[in-house]
Rosetta silent file (secondary structure, phi, psi, omega in degrees, C-alpha in Angstrom):
SEQUENCE: MSLELRIVELETRQAFQDDTIQALNDMVFEQNKVIDRLQLQVAELIKRYEDMVGQYGGGGEEPPPPHY
SCORE:     score description
SCORE:     0.000 S_00000001
   1 L     0.000  135.241 -177.631    0.000    0.000    0.000 S_00000001
   2 L   -75.815  161.713 -178.917    1.416    3.361   -0.924 S_00000001
   3 H   -63.093  -38.095 -179.622    2.094    6.056    1.590 S_00000001
   4 H   -65.070  -41.951  178.246   -0.552    8.314    0.071 S_00000001
   5 H   -65.454  -38.042  177.724   -3.255    5.636    0.385 S_00000001
   6 H   -64.608  -40.203  179.322   -2.281    5.000    4.002 S_00000001
   7 H   -65.857  -42.733  178.357   -2.538    8.708    4.775 S_00000001
   8 H   -61.773  -43.291  178.401   -5.957    8.910    3.111 S_00000001
   9 H   -60.941  -44.418  178.724   -7.099    5.871    5.093 S_00000001
  10 H   -64.156  -41.352  178.330   -5.883    7.418    8.359 S_00000001
  11 H   -64.763  -37.812  178.139   -7.568   10.739    7.576 S_00000001
  12 H   -64.932  -45.370  177.801  -10.811    8.915    6.784 S_00000001
  13 H   -61.320  -41.557  179.875  -10.671    7.008   10.062 S_00000001
  14 H   -63.307  -40.211  178.885   -9.952   10.198   11.967 S_00000001
  15 H   -62.048  -44.390  177.804  -12.955   11.915   10.373 S_00000001
  16 H   -63.991  -40.266  178.936  -15.247    9.038   11.422 S_00000001
  17 H   -65.490  -39.038  177.160  -13.783    9.061   14.919 S_00000001
  18 H   -62.043  -42.013  178.085  -14.315   12.821   15.171 S_00000001
  19 H   -63.855  -41.481 -179.942  -17.969   12.360   14.186 S_00000001
  20 H   -65.286  -43.619  179.273  -18.391    9.567   16.734 S_00000001
  21 H   -62.596  -41.344  179.168  -16.781   11.605   19.497 S_00000001
  22 H   -65.114  -41.374  178.613  -19.042   14.580   18.713 S_00000001
  23 H   -63.539  -42.490  177.579  -22.144   12.358   18.739 S_00000001
  24 H   -64.716  -40.055  178.207  -21.120   10.871   22.088 S_00000001
  25 H   -62.001  -43.128  178.268  -20.418   14.324   23.487 S_00000001
  26 H   -61.907  -40.792 -179.890  -23.864   15.513   22.407 S_00000001
  27 H   -65.903  -42.874  178.699  -25.461   12.484   24.048 S_00000001
  28 H   -62.739  -40.231  178.692  -23.571   13.021   27.307 S_00000001
  29 H   -61.528  -45.561  179.284  -24.625   16.689   27.290 S_00000001
  30 H   -65.331  -40.817  178.568  -28.293   15.753   26.840 S_00000001
  31 H   -64.984  -35.413  177.404  -28.094   13.087   29.549 S_00000001
  32 H   -64.410  -38.987  176.771  -26.538   15.609   31.910 S_00000001
  33 H   -63.930  -40.845  179.141  -29.498   17.935   31.341 S_00000001
  34 H   -64.422  -43.893  179.081  -31.894   15.062   32.093 S_00000001
  35 H   -61.474  -43.168  178.582  -29.974   14.158   35.263 S_00000001
  36 H   -60.224  -43.640  179.919  -30.055   17.784   36.442 S_00000001
  37 H   -64.233  -42.431  179.332  -33.821   17.929   35.864 S_00000001
  38 H   -64.942  -37.878  177.878  -34.353   14.634   37.710 S_00000001
  39 H   -63.924  -39.278  177.240  -32.253   15.827   40.657 S_00000001
  40 H   -65.040  -40.813  179.680  -34.424   18.946   40.917 S_00000001
  41 H   -65.310  -42.160  178.776  -37.569   16.815   40.798 S_00000001
  42 H   -64.257  -42.134  178.472  -36.291   14.463   43.501 S_00000001
  43 H   -61.848  -40.166  178.362  -35.324   17.417   45.698 S_00000001
  44 H   -66.052  -41.311  178.360  -38.821   18.866   45.251 S_00000001
  45 H   -64.369  -40.509  177.895  -40.426   15.516   46.104 S_00000001
  46 H   -62.379  -43.205  179.250  -38.294   15.196   49.234 S_00000001
  47 H   -62.118  -44.658  179.777  -39.301   18.704   50.283 S_00000001
  48 H   -64.808  -39.368  177.725  -42.995   17.943   49.720 S_00000001
  49 H   -62.117  -46.806 -179.850  -42.667   14.663   51.635 S_00000001
  50 H   -63.555  -36.709  176.058  -41.011   16.392   54.581 S_00000001
  51 H   -63.481  -41.902 -179.809  -43.740   19.060   54.564 S_00000001
  52 H   -67.536  -40.365  179.338  -46.424   16.357   54.618 S_00000001
  53 H   -64.063  -40.880  178.559  -44.700   14.453   57.422 S_00000001
  54 H   -66.657  -33.616 -177.746  -44.447   17.646   59.440 S_00000001
  55 H   -76.238  -39.584 -174.352  -48.074   18.465   58.772 S_00000001
  56 H  -106.696    5.688 -179.811  -49.554   15.050   59.587 S_00000001
  57 L    93.505  148.878 -175.403  -47.067   13.819   62.136 S_00000001
  58 L   -86.927    1.353 -177.393  -44.035   11.720   61.650 S_00000001
  59 L    67.542   26.682 -179.445  -45.544    8.468   62.817 S_00000001
  60 L   -69.045 -158.875 -176.285  -43.047    8.552   65.649 S_00000001
  61 L   -71.229  123.000 -179.775  -43.466    6.793   68.913 S_00000001
  62 L   -97.650  149.059  175.791  -47.103    6.876   69.977 S_00000001
  63 L   -67.358  153.546 -179.721  -48.246    6.542   73.573 S_00000001
  64 L   -66.470  154.401  178.271  -49.806    3.182   74.414 S_00000001
  65 L   -62.171  158.024 -175.204  -53.580    2.916   74.158 S_00000001
  66 L   -63.307  -21.057 -177.572  -55.508    3.643   77.357 S_00000001
  67 L   -80.972    2.695  176.636  -56.373   -0.010   78.047 S_00000001
  68 L   -87.213    0.000    0.000  -52.726   -0.879   78.824 S_00000001
């Protein structure tokens, strides 16, 4: 194989690798946005849960019923 053909082959491979790396980078960026949104949703759910527990009681230790 001539040197010129080897260089063309290497340049072609590099171009495909660059495209693959960019596609993976885009996917990671989108997944990071989804993770950030999910973390905000979980934090909001935890806050709402804690508000409800505070409002209705934590189900902590209850005194024994009067017949004991």
